[in-house]
N, C-alpha and C positions, 0 to 999 in steps of 0.2 A: 554513438559506437565507436568506440576509442580505436579499434583492432579486428582484421578479418579472423582471426582466431576466435576472440568473443563471439562473429557473425556463426562462423560456424559450428561453436561449442551452440548457442540458440537454436541454430537450425532455422533462426527463419526471422533475426532483426536486422531486418534489412530499411534503406532509404532512398525513396526515390528521387528521380533530379530536384535538382535546386534545393537541397537539403530539407523535405517536406516529407516526414515521417508518412509510411505506407501504413502506421501502427493506430493499436487503439489504447494501449497499455504502456504511459513511460518511455515513450517512442521505442516501443518493441511491436512489433508484428505478433501477430498471434499465432502461437505455436501451429506446426502443419503436420497433423500424426501420421505417422506410413500402416501401410494394411500390415496388419497382426504382429503391431509392435508392443514390448512389453511395456505394462503402465510403469510411470515414474521410473525409466532407464535414467542413464548417464546425463542423455539430451534434455528430455523433460526437468530433470533438477537442475542443472546447468540453466536453462532458458528461465527457468523458477527463479533460480537463484540471481540473475541477471535481473528478472522485473523487483524483486525485493528489493535490493541493493539501490537499484536506479530511483525507486518510489520513496525509500529512506533518505537519500543523497539530496532529493528534490524537497522535502521535509525540513531535515538540516539547514538547507539554504533561505528557509523559508524564516525558519528562526534567528539567521544572522542577518534577512534584511528586519525584520521584527527590532531588533536590537539595535540596528544601527538609524533604522525609523526614528524610534521609543526616542535617541541620544541628540538625532538633529532638530525633530520638531520639539524636545522636549521644551515649553517657555513657560515663566512665569506672569501669564497674563493677568493684567488689573482688573479684568471686569470678569465677577465671579461665572458669570454664564460664558463667559469663554475658555474660562480654568475649568468649568462643569463638562462642556463639550469635549475639552482634551481628555481630560479624564475618563469620562465614559468611551472616548474612542481604544484610549488606552487597557483598559478593562477589558474591552470586546477583545483587541488582539491577544489578552494576556489568556483569554479562557480558551482562545481558537488556540494558539501554542499548547496548552497544557493537556487540550485535545491530542494534538500531534502527537506531543509526547509522550503520552501513553501510548500513540499508535505506533510510533518507534521504538519503543517495550516490545510490543507486538511482533513488530517487524523482525527484531533482534532475535526472539522466543523462536520465531520462524525460521529464522534464516538457521539456528540450530540441529532445528527438526528434519531442514534438509541436507545436514550437515551428517545428519546421524540417518539416516535413509529412513526417516520418520514422516516423512512430509508426501500428503497426499490423499491419506487416508483417514478414515472418520474416528475422532477419540471415541466414542460409544459405541458403536457396531461394528467398527472394523472396516467396514468399505469402501471401496474406492471412490474417495468427493467426486472425482471428475475432472480432466483440463480445465475445460468450458467455464466450469463454475469457480477455478481456481485463477483464472485469467479474467473472472470479473470481481470476485475477492480474492488477494493471495493469501489471506492469512485465514482464510477457514482453515477450519478443526473439526466443522459436523459437515456430514453429506447433506444434503438437501431434507432427507425426509427427518433426519433427526431432528435439525434446527427447524424443523415445522412444527415438530411434535414437541420442543422446548419451549417454542414463542406461543403456540396453544396452553402450552401447560401455568406459563408466564401470564398469559391473558385472564385464566382461570383463576389464577391467588391473586391477582391486583383488582379483580372486577373489571378489568375494560374491556 
């Protein structure tokens, strides 16, 4: 939490004493909606923008850590078993980073939606996705009902 301005904009990004967060998602407290508050108003959009940017920053830091780890740990072990273990470890790390790279793209796409005031509404039916669902999954673009229907259809197609 860099500035008081950001805390005000998010309306709930506070830290408790000793630097511990009173939050659940990327160091930010859950949004506290006010009575009869308009859905996806400026404060809510600012709150989700903070969440998305914090999440993106965490993922980018993880990418940097992986690159440094692979540079530092890369060794040409004479023992084939040791070499294979290291290659498997690197392979798992790279797969994880690839998933995170895709997630970063999705976060970037979501940030564009926030900027265009198109965030928080279901892509299929247009209803409000809801603050709590967006806090649980900030990149959600479907409401619970449409997502459930999509999953049911997918299970029917795949036979699972």
